[in-house]
C-alpha positions as CSV (number, residue, x, y, z in Angstrom):
1,X,7.9,14.7,-40.8
2,X,5.0,16.4,-38.9
3,X,2.6,14.0,-40.5
4,X,4.8,10.9,-39.5
5,X,4.9,12.2,-35.9
6,X,1.4,12.8,-35.8
7,X,0.5,9.1,-36.9
8,X,3.2,7.5,-34.8
9,X,1.9,9.4,-31.5
10,X,-1.3,8.4,-32.4
11,X,-1.0,4.8,-32.7
12,X,0.8,4.7,-29.5
13,X,-2.0,6.4,-27.6
14,X,-4.5,3.9,-29.4
15,X,-2.6,1.0,-27.8
16,X,-2.3,2.3,-24.1
17,X,-5.4,0.6,-23.1
18,X,-4.3,-2.7,-24.0
19,X,-0.7,-2.6,-22.8
20,X,-2.6,-1.1,-19.5
21,X,-5.0,-4.0,-19.3
22,X,-3.0,-6.7,-20.4
23,X,0.7,-6.1,-19.1
24,X,0.2,-4.3,-15.9
25,X,-1.7,-7.1,-13.9
26,X,1.0,-9.6,-15.2
27,X,4.0,-7.8,-14.5
28,X,6.4,-7.9,-11.7
29,X,10.0,-8.1,-11.1
30,X,12.0,-10.1,-8.4
31,X,14.7,-7.4,-8.2
32,X,13.0,-5.1,-5.6
33,X,11.8,-5.2,-1.9
34,X,8.2,-5.5,-3.2
35,X,7.9,-7.5,-6.4
36,X,4.5,-6.7,-7.4
37,X,3.0,-3.4,-6.6
38,X,6.2,-1.3,-6.4
39,X,7.2,-2.7,-10.0
40,X,3.6,-2.2,-11.4
41,X,3.5,1.3,-10.2
42,X,6.9,2.0,-12.1
43,X,5.5,0.3,-15.2
44,X,2.3,2.7,-14.9
45,X,4.4,5.5,-14.6
46,X,6.4,4.6,-17.8
47,X,3.1,4.4,-19.6
48,X,1.9,7.6,-18.3
49,X,5.2,9.3,-19.3
50,X,5.2,7.9,-22.8
51,X,1.4,8.7,-23.4
52,X,1.9,12.5,-22.1
53,X,4.9,12.9,-24.4
54,X,3.0,11.2,-27.5
55,X,0.0,13.7,-26.8
56,X,2.4,16.6,-26.7
57,X,3.9,15.6,-29.9
58,X,0.7,15.1,-31.0
59,X,-0.6,18.6,-30.2
60,X,2.8,20.0,-31.6
61,X,2.4,18.8,-34.9
62,X,-1.2,20.1,-35.0
63,X,-0.4,23.2,-33.5
64,X,-3.3,23.1,-31.1
65,X,-4.3,21.7,-27.9
66,X,-7.1,18.8,-28.1
67,X,-8.7,18.1,-25.0
68,X,-12.0,15.7,-24.4
69,X,-14.2,16.7,-21.4
70,X,-16.0,14.0,-19.9
71,X,-18.0,12.9,-16.5
72,X,-14.5,11.6,-15.2
73,X,-12.5,14.9,-16.4
74,X,-13.1,17.3,-13.7
75,X,-13.0,14.7,-10.6
76,X,-9.7,13.1,-11.8
77,X,-8.0,16.6,-11.7
78,X,-9.5,17.2,-8.5
79,X,-8.3,14.1,-7.4
80,X,-4.8,14.8,-8.3
81,X,-4.9,18.4,-6.8
82,X,-6.1,17.2,-3.5
83,X,-3.5,14.5,-3.2
84,X,-0.8,17.0,-4.1
85,X,-2.0,19.7,-1.5
86,X,-2.7,17.3,1.0
87,X,0.8,15.8,0.3
88,X,2.7,19.3,0.9
89,X,0.3,20.8,3.4
90,X,-0.7,17.9,5.8
91,X,1.7,14.8,5.5
92,X,4.6,14.4,7.7
93,X,6.4,12.6,5.0
94,X,6.2,15.2,1.9
95,X,8.5,13.3,-0.5
96,X,6.9,9.9,0.1
97,X,3.3,11.0,-0.5
98,X,4.2,12.9,-3.6
99,X,6.0,10.0,-4.9
100,X,3.6,7.2,-3.9
101,X,-0.4,7.6,-4.3
102,X,-0.1,11.4,-5.8
103,X,2.1,10.3,-8.4
104,X,0.1,7.0,-9.0
105,X,-3.2,9.1,-9.5
106,X,-1.4,11.6,-11.5
107,X,-0.2,9.1,-14.1
108,X,-3.7,7.4,-14.0
109,X,-5.4,10.9,-15.0
110,X,-2.7,11.5,-17.7
111,X,-3.3,8.2,-19.2
112,X,-7.2,8.8,-19.3
113,X,-6.8,12.5,-20.5
114,X,-4.3,11.9,-23.2
115,X,-5.9,8.7,-24.4
116,X,-9.5,9.8,-24.5
117,X,-8.5,13.2,-25.9
118,X,-6.6,11.6,-29.1
119,X,-8.9,8.6,-29.8
120,X,-11.9,8.1,-31.4
121,X,-12.2,4.5,-32.6
122,X,-13.6,1.0,-31.8
123,X,-10.2,-0.3,-31.8
124,X,-9.1,1.2,-28.6
125,X,-12.2,-0.1,-26.8
126,X,-12.0,-3.7,-28.0
127,X,-8.4,-4.1,-27.5
128,X,-8.9,-2.8,-24.1
129,X,-11.4,-5.1,-23.3
130,X,-9.8,-8.1,-24.7
131,X,-6.7,-7.2,-22.9
132,X,-8.5,-7.2,-19.4
133,X,-10.1,-10.6,-20.4
134,X,-6.6,-12.1,-21.9
135,X,-4.8,-10.8,-18.4
136,X,-7.6,-12.4,-16.4
137,X,-7.2,-15.6,-18.1
138,X,-3.6,-16.0,-17.8
139,X,-3.8,-15.2,-14.2
140,X,-6.3,-17.8,-13.6
141,X,-4.4,-20.2,-15.6
142,X,-1.4,-19.6,-13.3
143,X,-3.4,-20.1,-10.3
144,X,-4.3,-23.5,-11.7
145,X,-0.7,-24.4,-12.7
146,X,0.3,-23.3,-9.3
147,X,-2.3,-25.2,-7.6
148,X,-1.4,-28.7,-9.2
149,X,2.5,-27.8,-8.5
150,X,3.5,-27.5,-12.2
151,X,4.9,-24.1,-11.9
152,X,7.9,-25.5,-10.0
153,X,8.7,-28.0,-12.9
154,X,8.5,-25.2,-15.6
155,X,10.4,-22.5,-13.8
156,X,13.8,-23.4,-11.9
157,X,13.4,-20.8,-9.2
158,X,10.8,-22.6,-7.3
159,X,11.4,-21.0,-4.2
160,X,10.1,-17.7,-5.7
161,X,6.5,-19.5,-5.9
162,X,4.8,-20.0,-2.7
163,X,1.5,-21.6,-2.6
164,X,-0.4,-18.3,-2.8
165,X,2.0,-16.7,-5.2
166,X,0.6,-15.0,-8.5
167,X,1.7,-12.5,-10.8
168,X,-0.8,-9.9,-9.3
169,X,0.7,-9.9,-6.1
170,X,-1.7,-12.0,-3.8
171,X,-4.9,-13.9,-3.4
172,X,-7.2,-10.7,-2.6
173,X,-5.9,-8.7,-5.3
174,X,-6.4,-11.4,-7.9
175,X,-9.8,-12.0,-6.9
176,X,-10.6,-7.9,-6.9
177,X,-9.3,-7.9,-10.7
178,X,-10.6,-11.2,-11.9
179,X,-14.2,-11.2,-10.7
180,X,-15.4,-8.2,-12.4
181,X,-13.7,-9.3,-15.8
182,X,-15.5,-13.0,-15.2
183,X,-18.9,-11.1,-14.4
184,X,-18.7,-8.7,-17.2
185,X,-17.3,-11.7,-19.8
186,X,-20.3,-13.9,-18.8
187,X,-22.8,-11.2,-20.1
188,X,-20.4,-10.3,-23.0
189,X,-20.2,-13.8,-24.3
190,X,-24.1,-14.1,-24.8
191,X,-24.2,-11.3,-27.4
192,X,-21.3,-12.5,-29.3
193,X,-22.3,-14.1,-32.8
194,X,-19.2,-15.4,-34.0
195,X,-18.8,-19.0,-33.1
196,X,-14.9,-19.4,-32.8
197,X,-14.9,-16.1,-30.6
198,X,-17.8,-16.9,-28.5
199,X,-15.8,-20.5,-27.8
200,X,-12.6,-18.9,-26.8
201,X,-14.5,-16.4,-24.6
202,X,-16.5,-19.6,-22.9
203,X,-13.1,-21.0,-22.4
204,X,-11.6,-17.8,-20.9
205,X,-15.2,-17.7,-18.5
206,X,-14.4,-21.3,-17.5
207,X,-10.7,-20.7,-16.6
208,X,-11.5,-17.7,-14.6
209,X,-14.2,-19.5,-12.5
210,X,-11.7,-22.4,-11.8
211,X,-9.1,-19.8,-10.8
212,X,-11.5,-17.8,-8.8
213,X,-12.5,-21.1,-6.9
214,X,-8.9,-21.8,-6.2
215,X,-8.0,-18.5,-5.0
216,X,-11.1,-18.5,-2.6
217,X,-9.9,-21.9,-1.4
218,X,-6.8,-20.1,0.0
219,X,-8.8,-17.8,1.8
220,X,-10.7,-20.0,3.7
221,X,-7.9,-22.9,4.1
222,X,-8.8,-26.1,6.1
223,X,-7.4,-27.3,9.4
224,X,-5.6,-23.8,10.5
225,X,-7.1,-21.5,13.1
226,X,-5.0,-18.6,11.5
227,X,-6.5,-16.6,8.6
228,X,-4.4,-16.4,5.4
229,X,-5.5,-12.9,4.8
230,X,-6.0,-9.9,7.7
231,X,-8.0,-7.2,7.0
232,X,-8.9,-4.6,9.4
233,X,-12.4,-4.9,10.7
234,X,-14.8,-2.5,9.2
235,X,-16.1,-0.9,12.3
236,X,-12.4,-0.1,13.3
237,X,-11.6,1.3,9.8
238,X,-14.6,3.4,10.2
239,X,-13.9,4.6,13.7
240,X,-10.3,5.9,12.2
241,X,-11.7,7.6,9.2
242,X,-14.4,9.4,11.5
243,X,-11.5,10.6,13.9
244,X,-9.8,12.4,11.1
245,X,-12.9,14.3,10.7
246,X,-12.3,16.0,14.2
247,X,-9.8,18.8,12.5
248,X,-11.1,20.8,9.8
249,X,-8.1,20.2,7.8
250,X,-8.0,16.4,7.9
251,X,-11.4,16.4,7.4
252,X,-11.0,18.0,4.0
253,X,-7.8,16.7,2.8
254,X,-6.9,13.8,5.5
255,X,-3.6,13.1,7.1
256,X,-1.8,12.9,3.8
257,X,-1.2,10.1,1.0
258,X,0.8,7.1,2.1
259,X,0.1,8.0,6.2
260,X,-2.6,5.5,6.9
261,X,-0.2,3.3,9.0
262,X,0.7,6.0,11.3
263,X,-3.1,7.4,11.4
264,X,-3.8,3.5,12.2
265,X,-1.3,3.6,14.9
266,X,-2.3,6.7,16.5
267,X,-6.1,6.3,16.3
268,X,-7.0,2.5,16.1
269,X,-9.4,1.6,18.7
270,X,-8.4,-0.1,22.2
271,X,-10.9,-3.0,21.5
272,X,-8.9,-4.4,18.6
273,X,-6.5,-5.7,21.1
274,X,-9.0,-8.4,22.1
275,X,-8.9,-9.9,18.8
276,X,-6.3,-12.7,19.1
277,X,-5.9,-13.0,15.4
278,X,-5.0,-9.4,14.6
279,X,-4.3,-7.2,17.9
280,X,-0.5,-7.3,17.2
281,X,-0.8,-6.1,13.3
282,X,0.0,-2.6,12.0
283,X,-2.2,-2.2,9.3
284,X,-1.0,-0.1,6.1
285,X,-4.2,0.1,4.9
286,X,-8.0,0.5,6.0
287,X,-10.8,-1.8,5.9
288,X,-11.7,-0.7,2.2
289,X,-10.2,1.5,-0.3
290,X,-12.6,4.1,0.4
291,X,-11.8,4.4,4.0
292,X,-8.2,4.5,3.2
293,X,-8.8,7.5,0.9
294,X,-11.1,9.3,3.7
295,X,-8.3,8.7,6.0
296,X,-5.5,10.0,4.1
297,X,-7.1,12.3,1.4
298,X,-10.1,13.6,3.4
299,X,-13.7,14.5,2.0
300,X,-12.4,16.0,-0.9
301,X,-9.8,13.5,-2.3
302,X,-12.6,10.7,-1.7
303,X,-15.5,12.3,-3.1
304,X,-13.3,13.3,-6.4
305,X,-12.1,9.7,-6.5
306,X,-15.8,8.2,-6.2
307,X,-17.3,10.9,-8.6
308,X,-14.6,9.8,-11.4
309,X,-16.3,6.4,-11.4
310,X,-19.9,6.9,-10.4
311,X,-20.5,9.9,-12.8
312,X,-19.9,7.8,-15.9
313,X,-21.9,4.9,-14.5
314,X,-24.7,7.2,-13.6
315,X,-24.9,8.7,-17.2
316,X,-24.5,5.1,-18.6
317,X,-27.6,3.9,-16.7
318,X,-29.5,6.9,-17.9
319,X,-28.3,6.6,-21.7
320,X,-27.7,3.0,-21.8
321,X,-31.0,2.5,-24.0
322,X,-29.7,4.9,-26.7
323,X,-26.2,2.9,-27.3
324,X,-26.0,1.1,-30.2
325,X,-23.0,-1.2,-29.2
326,X,-25.1,-2.7,-26.4
327,X,-22.7,-5.8,-25.8
328,X,-19.7,-3.6,-25.2
329,X,-21.6,-1.2,-23.1
330,X,-22.9,-4.1,-21.1
331,X,-19.4,-5.5,-20.5
332,X,-18.1,-2.0,-19.4
333,X,-21.1,-1.3,-17.0
334,X,-21.0,-4.7,-15.3
335,X,-17.3,-4.5,-14.8
336,X,-17.3,-0.8,-13.7
337,X,-20.1,-1.6,-11.2
338,X,-18.4,-4.7,-9.7
339,X,-15.0,-2.8,-9.5
340,X,-16.9,0.3,-7.6
341,X,-18.3,-2.4,-5.2
342,X,-14.9,-3.7,-4.5
343,X,-13.8,-0.3,-3.4
344,X,-16.3,-0.2,-0.5
345,X,-15.6,-3.8,0.3
346,X,-11.8,-4.7,0.3
347,X,-8.5,-2.7,0.4
348,X,-8.2,-3.0,-3.4
349,X,-4.8,-2.7,-4.8
350,X,-3.4,-0.8,-7.7
351,X,-4.2,-3.6,-10.5
352,X,-8.1,-2.8,-9.2
353,X,-7.2,1.0,-10.4
354,X,-5.6,-0.1,-13.4
355,X,-8.7,-2.0,-14.3
356,X,-10.9,0.8,-13.3
357,X,-9.1,3.6,-15.2
358,X,-9.2,1.2,-18.5
359,X,-12.9,0.6,-18.2
360,X,-13.2,4.6,-17.7
361,X,-11.3,4.9,-21.0
362,X,-13.2,2.3,-23.0
363,X,-16.5,3.9,-21.6
364,X,-15.4,7.5,-22.6
365,X,-14.2,6.6,-26.0
366,X,-17.7,4.6,-26.4
367,X,-19.5,7.8,-25.5
368,X,-17.6,9.8,-28.4
369,X,-18.4,6.8,-30.8
370,X,-22.3,7.1,-30.0
371,X,-22.0,11.1,-30.1
372,X,-23.0,11.2,-26.3
373,X,-23.7,14.8,-25.0
374,X,-21.8,14.0,-22.0
375,X,-18.5,13.9,-23.9
376,X,-17.2,16.9,-26.1
377,X,-14.1,17.7,-27.6
378,X,-12.1,20.9,-27.0
379,X,-9.7,22.5,-29.5
380,X,-7.9,25.1,-27.6
381,X,-5.5,27.5,-29.4
382,X,-4.3,31.2,-28.7
383,X,-5.0,31.8,-32.5
384,X,-7.9,33.6,-33.8
385,X,-8.1,31.2,-37.0
386,X,-10.3,28.6,-36.1
387,X,-9.9,26.4,-39.0
388,X,-8.0,23.5,-38.4
389,X,-8.1,19.6,-39.4
390,X,-10.1,17.0,-37.5
391,X,-9.0,16.0,-34.1
392,X,-9.1,12.3,-35.2
393,X,-8.4,12.4,-38.8
394,X,-4.6,12.0,-40.1
395,X,-2.9,15.4,-40.1
396,X,-3.0,16.6,-43.8
397,X,0.0,17.4,-45.5
398,X,-1.0,21.0,-46.3
399,X,-1.4,21.7,-42.5
400,X,0.4,24.9,-41.5
401,X,1.2,26.1,-38.1
402,X,2.6,29.6,-36.9
403,X,4.1,30.9,-33.9
404,X,0.7,32.0,-32.5
405,X,-1.1,28.5,-33.0
406,X,2.0,26.6,-31.7
407,X,2.7,28.6,-28.5
408,X,0.1,26.8,-26.2
409,X,1.2,23.3,-27.2
410,X,4.7,24.1,-26.9
411,X,4.0,25.8,-23.3
412,X,2.1,22.5,-22.2
413,X,5.0,20.4,-23.6
414,X,7.6,22.4,-21.7
415,X,5.6,22.1,-18.2
416,X,5.2,18.1,-19.1
417,X,8.8,17.8,-19.7
418,X,9.6,19.8,-16.5
419,X,7.1,17.4,-14.4
420,X,8.4,14.3,-16.0
421,X,12.1,15.1,-15.4
422,X,11.5,16.1,-11.7
423,X,9.5,12.7,-11.2
424,X,12.2,10.7,-13.0
425,X,14.9,12.2,-11.1
426,X,13.6,11.1,-7.6
427,X,11.9,8.1,-9.0
428,X,15.1,6.4,-10.4
429,X,16.8,7.0,-7.0
430,X,13.7,5.3,-5.4
431,X,13.8,2.4,-7.7
432,X,17.3,1.8,-7.6
433,X,17.4,2.3,-3.9
434,X,14.9,-0.6,-3.6
435,X,17.1,-2.7,-6.1
436,X,20.0,-2.1,-3.8
437,X,18.0,-2.9,-0.6
438,X,17.2,-6.3,-2.1
439,X,20.6,-7.2,-3.1
440,X,21.4,-6.4,0.4
441,X,18.9,-8.4,2.2
442,X,19.8,-11.5,-0.2
443,X,23.4,-11.3,0.7
444,X,23.1,-10.8,4.4
445,X,24.2,-14.3,5.2
446,X,26.5,-15.3,2.3
447,X,28.4,-12.1,2.0
448,X,27.7,-9.7,5.0
449,X,30.3,-7.1,3.7
450,X,28.7,-6.7,0.6
451,X,25.5,-6.6,1.9
452,X,26.3,-3.8,4.4
453,X,27.9,-1.9,1.4
454,X,24.3,-2.2,-0.7
455,X,22.4,-1.2,2.3
456,X,24.4,1.9,2.7
457,X,24.1,2.3,-1.2
458,X,20.2,2.2,-0.7
459,X,20.2,4.7,2.0
460,X,22.4,7.0,-0.1
461,X,20.1,6.6,-3.2
462,X,16.6,7.0,-1.5
463,X,17.4,9.6,1.2
464,X,13.9,10.4,2.3
465,X,12.9,6.5,2.8
466,X,12.8,6.2,6.7
467,X,13.6,2.3,6.5
468,X,16.8,2.4,5.1
469,X,18.7,4.4,7.8
470,X,16.6,2.3,10.3
471,X,18.0,-0.9,9.0
472,X,21.5,0.8,9.0
473,X,21.1,1.7,12.7
474,X,20.3,-1.9,13.5
475,X,23.5,-2.9,11.8
476,X,25.4,-0.6,13.5
477,X,24.0,-1.5,16.6
478,X,24.7,-5.3,16.2
479,X,28.4,-4.4,15.5
480,X,28.6,-1.8,18.4
481,X,27.2,-4.6,20.7
482,X,29.8,-7.2,19.4
483,X,32.5,-5.1,20.3
484,X,31.2,-3.8,23.8
485,X,30.1,-6.9,25.1
486,X,33.3,-8.7,24.9
487,X,34.5,-10.4,28.1
488,X,37.8,-8.3,28.2
489,X,37.3,-5.8,25.6
490,X,40.5,-3.7,24.6
491,X,40.8,0.1,24.2
492,X,40.3,-0.5,20.5
493,X,37.3,-2.7,21.0
494,X,35.8,0.2,23.1
495,X,36.7,2.9,20.6
496,X,35.3,0.9,17.8
497,X,31.9,-0.1,19.8
498,X,31.4,3.4,21.0
499,X,32.1,4.7,17.2
500,X,29.5,2.3,15.7
501,X,27.1,2.8,18.7
502,X,27.1,6.6,17.9
503,X,26.6,5.6,14.1
504,X,23.5,3.7,15.1
505,X,22.3,6.6,16.9
506,X,23.0,9.2,14.1
507,X,21.1,6.9,11.5
508,X,18.3,6.2,13.9
509,X,17.8,9.9,14.4
510,X,17.8,10.4,10.8
511,X,14.9,8.0,10.5
512,X,12.8,9.4,13.2
513,X,13.2,13.2,11.4
514,X,12.0,11.6,7.9
515,X,8.8,10.0,9.6
516,X,8.3,11.3,13.0
517,X,4.8,9.7,13.2
518,X,5.9,6.5,12.5
519,X,6.3,4.4,15.8
520,X,8.9,2.1,14.3
521,X,11.6,4.8,14.5
522,X,11.0,5.7,17.9
523,X,10.7,2.0,19.1
524,X,14.3,1.6,17.1
525,X,15.7,4.2,19.1
526,X,14.1,2.8,22.2
527,X,15.9,-0.7,21.7
528,X,19.2,1.2,20.7
529,X,19.4,3.1,23.9
530,X,18.1,0.3,26.0
531,X,20.7,-2.1,24.7
532,X,23.5,0.7,25.4
533,X,22.5,1.1,29.1
534,X,25.4,-1.1,30.4
535,X,28.0,0.9,28.2
536,X,26.9,4.6,28.2
537,X,25.8,6.8,31.0
538,X,22.2,8.5,30.5
539,X,21.2,5.7,28.1
540,X,18.3,4.7,30.5
541,X,16.8,7.8,30.5
542,X,17.2,8.4,26.7
543,X,15.5,4.7,26.6
544,X,12.5,5.8,28.7
545,X,12.1,9.1,26.8
546,X,11.9,7.4,23.3
547,X,9.9,4.4,24.8
548,X,7.3,7.3,26.0
549,X,7.4,8.9,22.4
550,X,6.6,5.6,21.1
551,X,3.7,5.1,23.5
552,X,2.5,8.8,22.4
553,X,2.4,7.7,18.8
554,X,1.0,4.2,19.3
555,X,-1.1,4.9,22.3
556,X,-3.1,1.6,22.4
557,X,-0.3,-0.7,21.8
558,X,0.1,-3.0,25.2
559,X,3.4,-4.1,23.7
560,X,5.0,-0.9,24.1
561,X,3.8,-0.5,27.7
562,X,4.9,-3.9,28.5
563,X,8.4,-3.3,27.4
564,X,8.6,0.1,29.3
565,X,7.4,-1.8,32.4
566,X,10.1,-4.4,31.7
567,X,12.5,-1.5,31.6
568,X,11.8,0.1,34.8
569,X,11.7,-3.3,36.6
570,X,15.4,-4.2,35.5
571,X,16.4,-0.4,36.4
572,X,15.1,-1.3,40.0
573,X,12.1,0.8,39.7
574,X,9.2,-1.7,40.5
575,X,6.4,1.0,41.4
576,X,7.1,2.6,38.0
577,X,7.1,-1.1,36.4
578,X,3.7,-1.8,38.2
579,X,2.1,1.0,36.7
580,X,3.2,0.3,33.2
581,X,2.0,-3.2,33.7
582,X,-1.3,-2.1,34.7
583,X,-1.5,0.0,31.8
584,X,-0.9,-2.9,29.7
585,X,-3.6,-4.9,31.4
586,X,-5.8,-2.1,30.8
587,X,-5.3,-2.3,26.9
588,X,-5.0,-6.0,26.7
589,X,-7.0,-7.8,29.5
590,X,-6.6,-11.3,27.7
591,X,-2.9,-11.3,27.6
592,X,-1.1,-13.6,30.4
593,X,2.5,-12.1,30.2
594,X,1.9,-8.8,32.1
595,X,-0.1,-10.8,35.0
596,X,3.0,-13.1,35.3
597,X,5.3,-10.0,35.4
598,X,3.0,-8.3,38.1
599,X,3.3,-11.8,40.0
600,X,7.1,-11.6,39.8
601,X,7.3,-8.2,41.2
602,X,4.8,-8.8,43.9
603,X,6.6,-11.8,44.7
604,X,9.8,-10.4,45.2
605,X,7.9,-7.6,47.6
606,X,7.0,-10.6,49.6
607,X,3.5,-9.9,48.9
608,X,2.6,-13.4,48.2
609,X,-1.3,-13.2,48.2
610,X,-1.2,-10.5,45.2
611,X,1.5,-12.6,43.6
612,X,-0.8,-15.7,43.5
613,X,-4.0,-13.7,42.4
614,X,-2.0,-12.4,39.4
615,X,-0.5,-15.6,38.3
616,X,-3.9,-17.4,38.6
617,X,-5.6,-14.9,36.5
618,X,-2.6,-15.2,34.1
619,X,-3.2,-18.7,33.9
620,X,-7.0,-18.1,32.4
621,X,-5.4,-16.7,29.6
622,X,-2.5,-19.1,28.9
623,X,-2.7,-21.6,25.9
624,X,-3.6,-24.8,27.8
625,X,-1.4,-26.6,25.0
626,X,1.6,-24.5,25.3
627,X,4.9,-25.2,26.9
628,X,4.6,-22.7,29.8
629,X,1.4,-24.3,31.3
630,X,3.4,-26.6,33.3
631,X,5.7,-23.9,34.9
632,X,2.8,-21.5,35.7
633,X,1.1,-24.5,37.4
634,X,4.1,-25.2,39.3
635,X,4.6,-21.7,40.3
636,X,0.9,-21.3,41.6
637,X,1.6,-24.7,43.9
638,X,4.9,-22.8,45.2
639,X,2.8,-19.5,45.9
640,X,-0.2,-21.4,47.5
641,X,2.3,-23.0,50.3
642,X,3.5,-19.1,50.9
643,X,0.1,-17.6,51.3
644,X,-2.3,-18.3,54.2
645,X,-5.2,-20.6,53.6
646,X,-8.1,-18.2,53.9
647,X,-6.2,-15.9,51.5
648,X,-5.5,-18.6,49.0
649,X,-9.1,-19.2,48.7
650,X,-10.3,-15.6,48.0
651,X,-11.0,-14.5,44.3
652,X,-8.2,-14.8,41.9
653,X,-9.0,-11.6,40.0
654,X,-6.8,-8.8,41.5
655,X,-8.2,-5.3,42.2
656,X,-6.9,-2.8,39.6
């Protein structure tokens, strides 16, 4: 029995590089809110869980703990610990941080450690390499079929497959995954002697080249002014990362995993408002993956991540001449170098990390086969008996274990089961919450009642997700507004409207409590109180209070100040409205709306000269092909008649 368990667990771990590299990039499910990264994350969690259980069983059957130390071993452990400490200590959203990036790195580390500590064979390396090549080839084939609109003919649910759709989750992730494999395969194929395999690899290269060209063509489309992919400029990403260094805690461990969105809104440079393409985009990731890590996990987390990939690369460059499997070695080094480069260039996604981990696993096992000094096997036991079977050979039938020798494997198994149980207890709720939310969104038009029930179910399942109660608050608000805005509301209408208004506020406050640094939760409360102004006393003051809180969390956002200025104007406080509109212009000088609002205020004050100046300035920033251009020109003519000639000829730029 022990021998059978040992063989099964070892074979499972042997297949992990193949499954991870082949299946993960292609895996997606249209049953959750995010079809791609979210499902790939849970797929990796499943692989990590199986790997850890198989490794524990293998250690139990052998009565000893088997580990392999390598250049990536310590950095990966430090990376996981840094994410855990940052999540618990610094992140305002502890639960989201722990079950997001932290858990992802934890399972990557588990997969790496368990596979490299149990395998020393060429099969694991080659299956991992060919798994990556096949996956990249299939992705390229999908891009080719999609380009010629053949997917719609093969699959009935054509509405799922937009022009830029691919199983990996987007054009940029597809390129960041395919290009490293393409470059590595081009070099790899030159060293293959078997012609049938050489032809197959050549076709794969050709397919990847075509797929890459198609995906690049999507990035630079013709006859469009709006870019398909919006990336935070490098200068802005670096500025945000540097700003986190001003406090020693965030300098060391960042603001917390999964917190870049709130860091961006709080620290983004004002000059981004002048960029007409991205000024109103709130980025959830930085200019590149390294800047995101520096911001969210600090110096310790980002350095540990880099060392996990750079240390084996440096060792490879030093010992490359002594490697016998030079063709395999070249593939791994070229692919790994390209992946590391991508971390500095673009905001790489989960699939690039999968590619990097598979390459590290294959490279480490190759070092073991080559008996490199940088990789060492450790057999840890509390027993004084040092005689044991070989780590990589089958367990002999005569092998025996004792309570002393088995204690450490049992202890590790107990800890592993406890960690996995805790993860899947919360992880399953997170997953099924997303499923319920997706069902609710799809039923919003056809069955609003069932949609509402599913929204509630999602909020009850994943109680730590701030967006679920936020969505519920918006639903409650729309119902409350429907009751209260009736022409002649009855007492029941008023009662129901008040009840749903309170529900809306309660749900919105829960959302704000879950993620207090998220600007959207305060904007949501601002909108709710602003809507309730005609119906509830004190709502105006509460709306102003929450609008100001949104401005504190997102201080360089001109839209928030514009909305506050509009609110003050509607409340009859034109002086305060002017202050907020002026602040809007300070943040974004090339926006016509605040100029027109100021013009309206000064026109109402009968200060026609100022009104004319502002509307003329606003005209310079108005789209000449827009629908409002004629209205603005007519307003200018009307104001010119009200302004003395000598005043009207003065500079159109108002004094700020």
